[in-house]
C-alpha positions in Angstrom: 67.6 85.6 93.0 64.7 84.0 95.0 62.5 86.2 97.7 62.2 84.1 100.9 61.9 84.8 104.7 63.7 82.3 107.3 60.9 80.5 109.8 62.2 79.0 113.3 59.6 76.6 114.6 61.7 76.1 118.3 63.4 78.3 120.4 66.8 77.9 119.2 65.7 75.4 116.9 66.9 75.5 112.8 65.6 78.0 110.2 63.8 77.3 107.0 63.3 79.4 104.4 59.9 79.7 102.8 58.5 81.7 99.7 56.2 84.6 101.3 54.2 84.4 97.6 52.3 88.0 98.2 52.6 87.4 102.2 53.9 90.6 103.8 56.0 89.4 106.4 58.1 91.0 109.3 60.8 89.6 111.1 58.7 89.0 114.6 56.0 87.5 112.9 53.7 84.2 113.6 52.9 82.6 110.4 51.4 79.5 109.0 53.7 78.1 106.9 53.2 74.6 104.9 56.2 72.1 105.4 57.4 68.6 104.2 55.4 66.6 107.4 51.8 68.8 107.1 50.7 72.5 108.3 53.4 74.9 111.0 53.3 77.3 113.6 56.1 79.2 113.5 58.1 82.2 113.6 59.9 84.7 110.8 63.2 85.4 112.4 64.3 86.7 109.0 62.9 89.3 107.3 61.9 89.0 103.7 65.3 88.8 101.4 66.9 87.4 98.5 68.8 84.9 98.4 70.6 82.3 95.1 68.8 79.7 94.5 71.4 77.5 94.7 70.9 78.4 98.4 67.6 76.9 98.8 66.3 73.1 98.8 63.9 73.4 96.3 60.6 73.4 96.0 60.3 75.8 98.7 57.4 75.6 100.4 54.5 78.4 101.3 53.7 80.9 103.4 50.2 80.5 103.8 48.6 83.0 106.0 50.5 85.7 109.5 48.2 84.1 112.4 45.2 85.2 113.4 43.8 84.9 116.7 42.3 81.6 116.1 45.1 80.2 114.8 47.3 81.5 118.4 44.4 80.1 120.7 44.7 76.5 118.4 48.5 76.8 119.0 48.0 76.8 122.6 46.0 74.1 122.8 48.5 71.9 121.2 50.8 73.2 123.9 48.2 71.8 126.8 47.9 68.7 124.4 51.5 67.8 124.2 51.7 67.7 127.9 48.9 65.4 128.3 50.1 63.2 126.0 53.6 63.4 127.5 51.6 61.7 130.8 50.0 59.1 128.5 53.2 58.2 126.6 55.0 57.4 129.7 52.6 54.9 131.5 52.3 53.3 127.8 56.4 52.5 128.3 56.3 51.8 131.4 53.2 49.2 130.6 55.1 47.3 127.7 58.2 48.0 129.9 60.2 49.7 127.1 64.5 50.6 127.5 63.5 53.9 125.7 63.4 57.6 127.6 60.7 59.9 126.3 62.2 63.3 125.9 59.2 65.2 124.2 56.1 65.5 122.2 55.1 67.3 119.6 51.5 67.8 118.0 51.4 69.5 114.2 49.5 72.8 113.8 47.0 70.7 112.1 46.8 67.9 114.8 47.9 65.4 111.4 50.6 63.7 113.5 51.8 63.5 116.9 55.7 63.3 117.0 57.4 61.6 120.5 61.2 61.9 120.8 62.7 59.5 122.7 66.1 58.2 123.3 67.1 54.6 123.9 70.6 52.6 124.0 70.0 50.6 121.2 67.2 49.7 118.9 63.5 49.4 120.2 60.9 47.5 118.9 57.7 49.8 119.4 55.2 48.5 117.2 53.1 47.5 119.8 53.4 51.4 121.4 52.8 52.7 118.5 49.3 51.2 118.0 48.2 51.7 121.6 49.1 55.5 121.2 47.5 55.9 117.6 44.1 54.1 119.5 44.5 56.9 122.3 44.7 60.0 119.8 43.2 59.1 116.5 46.2 60.5 114.3 49.4 59.6 112.8 51.9 58.4 115.4 55.7 58.8 114.9 58.4 57.8 117.6 61.6 59.6 116.5 64.9 58.3 118.2 66.9 61.2 119.0 71.0 61.9 120.6 72.5 63.1 123.3 72.9 66.0 122.0 68.9 66.9 121.2 68.3 65.9 123.7 70.3 68.7 126.1 68.9 70.7 123.5 65.0 70.1 124.1 65.7 69.7 127.6 68.0 72.5 128.4 69.7 73.1 131.3 73.3 75.1 132.9 76.4 74.9 131.4 79.7 74.4 133.2 80.2 78.0 132.5 77.6 79.1 134.5 75.2 80.2 131.5 72.1 78.5 129.6 73.2 75.6 127.6 74.1 77.6 123.9 72.4 74.4 121.9 68.7 75.3 123.9 69.5 79.2 124.1 70.8 80.1 120.5 72.7 77.9 118.2 70.7 76.5 115.6 72.2 73.7 114.3 75.3 71.1 115.4 78.3 71.2 113.8 80.8 68.2 114.4 83.4 68.8 117.3 86.5 67.2 117.7 89.2 66.5 120.3 91.8 68.3 117.7 90.4 71.3 118.6 91.0 70.7 122.2 94.5 70.0 121.8 94.8 73.2 119.4 92.9 75.1 121.9 95.9 73.6 124.5 93.3 72.4 127.1 92.9 69.7 129.3 92.2 66.5 127.5 90.8 65.4 131.2 87.1 63.8 129.2 85.4 65.5 132.4 86.4 69.0 131.8 85.7 69.3 127.9 82.4 67.5 127.6 79.2 69.1 128.7 76.3 67.9 130.5 75.3 65.8 127.3 78.6 63.6 128.0 80.2 64.9 124.3 82.6 67.6 123.4 81.6 71.4 124.0 79.8 72.7 121.4 81.9 76.3 121.9 85.4 74.7 121.2 84.5 75.3 117.5 83.7 78.8 117.9 87.0 80.3 118.1 88.8 77.4 116.0 89.5 79.0 112.9 91.5 81.6 114.3 93.4 79.1 116.3 93.9 77.5 113.1 95.6 79.9 111.2 97.7 80.7 114.3 98.9 77.5 114.1 99.7 77.1 111.0 101.7 80.1 111.8 103.6 78.9 115.0 106.8 76.5 114.8 106.1 73.2 116.8 107.5 72.5 120.1 111.3 71.2 119.3 111.2 73.2 116.1 114.9 75.2 115.2 114.2 78.7 114.2 116.3 81.5 113.2 115.7 85.0 115.2 117.6 88.3 115.3 119.5 86.8 117.9 120.8 83.4 116.1 119.3 80.1 116.3 117.1 77.9 118.2 115.0 75.5 119.9 111.1 76.0 120.3 110.5 75.0 123.9 107.0 76.3 123.9 104.4 78.7 122.9 101.5 80.9 123.0 98.7 80.6 120.2 96.6 83.8 122.1 99.7 86.2 122.2 101.1 84.7 119.0 104.5 84.2 120.8 106.8 81.3 121.4 109.9 80.5 123.9 113.1 79.7 122.3 116.1 78.3 124.0 119.0 79.5 122.9 122.6 79.2 123.7 124.7 82.2 125.4 128.0 81.9 124.0 129.6 84.5 126.4 128.7 82.8 129.5 128.4 79.1 127.6 125.0 78.6 129.0 121.6 78.1 127.7 118.7 80.7 128.5 114.8 81.5 127.2 113.4 84.2 125.3 110.5 85.2 123.8 109.9 86.0 120.5 106.4 87.1 118.6 106.4 84.5 115.6 106.6 87.7 112.6 110.6 87.7 114.3 110.7 83.8 113.8 111.7 81.5 111.3 111.5 78.3 110.7 114.4 76.0 109.9 113.4 72.7 110.4 110.3 71.5 112.6 111.5 68.2 115.0 109.5 65.4 113.5 110.1 63.0 116.8 109.2 65.0 119.1 105.7 65.0 116.8 106.0 61.1 117.2 106.4 61.2 120.8 103.6 63.0 121.6 101.1 60.4 121.4 98.3 59.8 124.0 97.6 56.0 125.9 95.7 54.2 123.6 92.7 53.6 126.5 93.1 57.8 126.5 92.6 57.9 122.9 89.5 55.7 123.3 87.6 57.4 125.5 87.9 60.9 123.9 86.9 59.5 120.6 83.3 58.2 122.0 83.2 62.1 123.2 83.4 63.0 119.2 80.3 61.0 118.6 77.0 61.8 117.1 
């Protein structure tokens, strides 16, 4: 087992493990740590704990110290310099007529590097831009192209639910989201209704998917022939949340059909309707549009 602390560098950013190495820290402390890109200022969001060596990426970087007043002042100054750097870079992008959208600027704590985050539809030749920026800032320059999900995370905003975006308020890392999740939850497959402001599928489709999947595995599909305490019937509708199915059954006494509702625990699957599954396909143009929403 290895003793670590979890440090985050941005609100809702990814949590990284560091070796406290005798530096006493608690959750909520701000610390100076050694990272792969230099010395950084971060917040302890996971207090000291022991984890298995298989859960860390070796070699584990170290916590240098709990921040001092001087460190806080320097961090504040860096934040002010980031605002100035943003304006300067925007002017230079315009000067070079580059097809790119500048999203954010970040100084490393030790000022060893300035990182400019941008989005673009394709590849951008920014070599001359880097030369200009290096001459102005007198330090290493990195231009990093990010995706639309990362853009939304950095900028923030309000989602269709009326709350702050999950990615910018608490979601530490993105997880893959697929159209299948929307299907399993019986949501409308209208792209406008299942995509966020980033233009990709809602991250929240992932939250309850495992539970839906567990229930769906137990529910007979539409068209399946099943056995109930009242006899055989055909499934015509299912309700995942209530774990119920509607079954069309023959009423032999009245020589007619009727719909009855059963809990899935009272139903035994006899035969699935494979033909119904094949006919449940979507138009090719809609499939292409939906697939585009899955792209990272």
